[in-house]
N, C-alpha and C positions, 0 to 999 in steps of 0.2 A: 062182770067186774063191778065191785062196789063203787059208789059215787065218789067216795073219798080217795080210792085208789086211782080212779079215772082222773080226778082233779090233779092228783100228784103226778100222774103220768103226763098230763097236759102241761103242767108247770115245768117238768123236766124238758119237754120238747121246746117250750117257749124259751127257757134259759139257753138251750142249745142253739136255737135260732138267733137269739140275741148275741150270743158269743160269736157265732159265725158272721152275723152282720157287723159286729164290732171289728172283727178281724178283717173283713172286706173293706170296711171304712178305713182302717189303719193302712191297709195296702193301697187303697185309693189315695189317701192323704200322702203316703210316701211317694207314690207315682207323681202326684201333683207337685210335691216339693222338688222332686228330681226335674220335672218339666219346667218348674219355675226357675230353678237354678240354671238349667240349660238355656232357658229364655234370657235370663239376666246375663249369663256368660256370652250368649250370642249378641245381645244388645251391647254389651261392653266391647266386644270385638268389632261390632259394626261402628260404634262411636270412635274406636281407635282407628279403624279404617277410614272413617270420614275425616277424623282429625289429620291423619297422615295425608289423605288426599287433599285436604284443605291447605296443609302446610306445603305440600308439593305444588299445588296450584299457586299459592302465594309466592313461593320461591321462583316458580317459572315465570310469573307475571312481573316480578321485580327484576328478574334477569332480562326479560323483554324490554322493560323500561330502560335499563342500562344500555341495551343494544340500540334502542331508538335514540337515546341521548347521543350516542356516537354518530348515528346516521344524520342527526339534526345539524351536526357541525359542518356537513358538506354543503357547498354552495350549488344549488340546483337552478336550472333554467326555469322550471315551473314556478310560478308566482306563489309566494308564501309557503312553499313546501317545507322549508327548514323550520319555520315557525310552527307549522302544524305538527310536524314530527316531535319537536321539542315539547309542545303543549300536551300531546298525547302521551309522551314519556312521563311528563309530570302527573297526568291523570292516573296512569297505571300505578305510579309510585305512591301517589296519595291514596288511591282506593284500596290498595293492598298493603297499607300501613308501612311503607318504606320510611327511611330517615326523612324527617321533616325538612331539613336543609341539605339534602343530598348533594355532595359536590359535583357529581356528574350531571345532574339536572341543572344545577346552577350554571355550570360551564356551557351546557347545551343552549340555555336561554341567552347567555352573553354572546356566544358565537352566532346563533341564529339571528339575533338582533343586528349584529355587525354585518352579517351577510345581506340583511335587508337595508343596509345603509344608515342604520340608527347610530348616531355618534354618542360617545360618552366622554367627551372632552369639553373643557371650558378654556378657551384661549383669550387672554386679555392682551391689550397693547403694551402693558408694562413689562419690563424685562428685569432680570436679576432679582426675582422674588426669592426671599430666604425662608419665610415661614408664614403660616396663615392659621386662622381659627374662625369657625362659624360662631356667630352671635345669635342667630335665630335661623328659622327654616330657609330663609331666602337671602341672607346677608352673610358675607364673610369679611374678615379683616385680614390684611396682609401687609408685610413690611418688606421693602426692597433694600438693596445694599447701600442706598443713599440715606437710609434711615427715615424714609417717608412711609407714613402709616395711611393706608387706603381702606376705603369701604367699597365692596363690590357686590352687585346684585347677582342672584342666581335664580333662574338661568338668563336673566335679561342683560347681563354683562355691563350694566351701568356702573361706572367707577367714579368715586369721589375722593379727593385728597382730604384727609382729616387734619394731619399735623406733620410737621417735619421734626423728627426726633433727634437728628444730628445737630450738634451745636456749632461745629466748625467745618462743616462739609466733609467730615471724616467718614470714610466708608465703614459699614457695619461688618463685623466678622460673624457674629452669631446672634440669633434672636430666640428668646425664651418666652412663650406665652404661659405665664405662671397661673393665671386664672382668666376668667372671661374679661376681667377689667384691668389686669396688671401685666405689663410687659417689661422684660429686662433685655437691654441691648448691650452687647459687648463690641466695642469699636476697635479698629486696627491700631489706634494710638494708645491702646491699653486702658482707656477710660470706659466706664460703665454707667448706664443711666436706667433708673427704674421709672416707668411712666404709668400713672393711674388714669385710665381712660375716662372714668366718671368725673374725677376731680380735675382732670386736665392739668395735672401737676407732675413735675420732674423731681427725682431725688438722685443725687450723685452717689455712686459707690466707689470709694477711693481706697487706694493702698495696694492694688495688685501690681505685680511686676511681670505679668503675663496675661495672655488672653483667657477669657472664661471658657470653661468646657462643660459646666453644668450649673443648674440652679433649681431650687425648690423652695416653696413658700408655705408657711403654716396656715391652718384653717382660719385663724383669726387675723391673718395677714400682718402679724406683728413680729414674726421671726423669719428671716431670709437666710438660706444656706447657699453658699456658692463654692464652686470648685474651679481652680485655675491651673494653667500650665506651669505656674511657678511652684507646683507640688503641694499647694495648700488647699485646705478646706476651711472656710470661715463662716461663722455664725454672726448675723447682724440683728441688732435690736432696732425695729422700725417704729416702736411705740411713739416716740416723740421725734427726735432727729436720728439719723443713721449712726448707730454706734456699734463698733465691732466688740462683741462680748466674749468671743472665744475663737480659737483657731488651732489647727493641727497641721503639721508638715509631714510629708511622706518622702521616701527615698526616690520614688518614681513619680512621673507626671500623673495627675488625676484626670481620668477620662470622663467621668460622670458622677453625679451625686443625687441622692434622693433623701428627702426628709420624711420619716414616719410621723405623720402629722398628729397622731394621738399621743405622742410622748416626745422625749428629747433624743431620740435615736436617729442617727444619720447613717446612710449606707453609701459607700463610695467604691469606685473601681479605679484601678491604676494600670499603667501601661504594661506592667509585667504580668497581668492576668489575675491579680489579687482582687477579691471582694472582701471589704472590711465593714464592720459596724463600729460606730463611735458614739458613745454616750457623752455628749458634750457637757452635760450638767455635772458628771463625775469625772470627766476627762479619761474615760476608759475605752481603749481600742481593742477590738477582737478581729482576728482574721477568720473569715468564714470558709474560704476556699481559695485555691490557686489552680489555674489552668494555663497550660503553655500556649496561650493565644491572647491576642489583644481583645479587650472588651469594647465592642461597638456600641452597645445600647444597654441601658439600665432602667428598669421601670418597676413600680409597685402597683398592685391591683387596687381598684377603688375601695374595696373593703379592707385594705391593708393586711390581707391574710397571706399574700404571696409576693415575693421579690423575684423578678426575672432579670437574668443577665444574658445578653446575646454576644457571642464571641466571633472572631474573625474566621474561625474554622467551621462555622455553621452550627455550632452547638448553642442551645438555649438551656441554661441551668435554672431550675426553679427551687426557691427556698421557701419552705413552709414556715412562716413567721409565727404561727400559732402552735407549732410542734417542734420546738428546739432547732429550728432552721433545717429540718430534714430536707435532703436534696433529691431532686429528680432531674434526669437529663433527657433532652429531646434533640436529636440531630435533624435539622431542617434542610440543610444544603451543605455545600463545601466552600461557599464564597463569602460568608459573613452577612452582616446586616447594615442597612443605612437608617432604619427607623423602626420603632416599636411603639404601639399605642393601644390603650384599652378603650373599649366602648363604654362611656359613662352611663348609657341607658341599659345596656346588657353587660352587667358588671363582670361576668365571667368570660366575655368575648374579647379577644385581642387580635391585632393584625401586625404582621411584620413585613417590611420592605427589604428584599434581599438584594445583594450586590449583583446577582445574576438576572435582575430585572423582575423576578417573580414577586408577587404579593400573596401572602398566605394568611388565611383567617382561621383561628383556632378557638376552641372552647376549653377553659381550664379543667372542667369536669370530665372531658373526654379527649385527652391528649393523644390517646392511642388510635382514635378514629382519623380517617383521612381528612385533611383540612380542605377548605375551599382554596383552590390554587388558581390565581389570576395571572395570566402571562401574555395576553394578546396585545398589550400596549408595547411600544417599541423603544421605551426609554426607562432608564433606571430612575426610581423615585427616591427622593431625599427626605420627604416629609409626609406624614400621614395624619389625618384627623377624621373623626366620626362626626356626623351631624346629629341633630336632635331627632331626625327621622330615620336614623340607623343607616344612612348612606355612608360609604367610606370614600374619602377624597384623598388623592395623592398629588404631590407636586414634584415635577421633574426639574432637572438642572437647567432646562431651557425655558422654565417658567410656565410650562403647560400644566393645567389641572386635568386629572383623570378622576372619574367617579364611578361607583358601582353600588347596586343594591346589595345589602348583606342578607336579605330575607328572600328566599326563592319565591314565596307567595307574591311579592310585589312585582317581580319579573313576570310571573304568571298572569297577573291582572293587567300589566302593560300589554302583553302579547294578546290576551283575550280581547282587549279593546281594539287591537289592530286587525284581528282576523276578519275576513269578509267571505270566507268559504270553508268548506269541510274537505277532508280527504275524499277523493273519489274511490269507488270500489276497486278500481284497477290499482290505484296508489296504495290502498290498504293491503291488497293481496300481495303487491310487490314488496312493500317495506315492512309489513307486519305479518301477513299470512293468516288466512282464515283458520288454519289448523291451530294457531296460537290463540286467537280471539276472533269471534265472529264480528263482521263489520258493524261499526257503530259510528254515529256522528260525534266528532270531536267537540264541537260547540253547538249550541242552540241558536239558530239564526232567526227564529220566529219572533 
């Protein structure tokens, strides 16, 4: 064979081998791609399984936290067992990302503390207390039916008389703490007095033919709005001396009144279930809604975005003041309300005292969630107030004060400071079970 033919032959063989090698490479690449796709698919399924397993684990542990919270409410003979079960429920709920202020955990802490003999009452010697307000973390002001203004320490119970607000020993019918420094009193002789705590000065509010049922003060403290049983709502100019600058009369008695402090708008409720707005600068009145029930309470959120009306049938109606007064309803009970108050620190949080003795704490942004339901006190509360530390205080008709933490973490810290032991392995197995979670120490005692 000629050398040229041989070279040509070898070239043909080389091309054939290259083509075969390329084909093999393509097959191998295809197999590698299939394998990689299968690996990715398997990895995706594994992650889905891990996620599902994690979700299942989380739900299981959160359910266990709820079960433990119920067990913590039982009074046991074994020392601190209720506290330990409540705190372990809190830990499970916290570690597995449960609701930060879970109502069941909050309830478990309250009842466990009660079972350990921890009191949440403040009993003073004074009787017939009508209203109160905290002025700092450890001091509160209160007024009794004699019109005496007292300062009381908390928790030391040291009481000091500041001033007698009644001018002729006339009994007080109603007290309105309008600001930290301004109080309005309505007396049974139909007189009313405005008292400035800082200035230690009185101003007489004259002209009413009935008892006051509501009052609200503007931010600059120059405009006062009052509502009376004589069917009237009146606007007072306090700039110099007290001058009535406008008024409106309704067919029914006015039960409450609130001033939208950013403008000239007044909201009022009447005995026949009406909620009305009144622009007193233009003397324009508008009916927002009517319910076939008596309005017990009326309040505006601190940011002035929402008006709340609580009715005798247990309904709270919310009005979105930033959205054409759009209405939302929440049925809380069937007995109505005795008090409603917003937390000035947590501006979306509010509490209601119900006529069935329950106190409930809600968040405006999550009305569909279960509220904190406080029921273990044995008296109906007529007045509520939040402290600067987010405690909620309530006043009963027998002049007893009750108080609660509104933050579950604070109860957790209180109980943590009290605990002197851990659950034993036998207690863990009995109340939790090792099939649910292996034994662990609830607290570190080192």
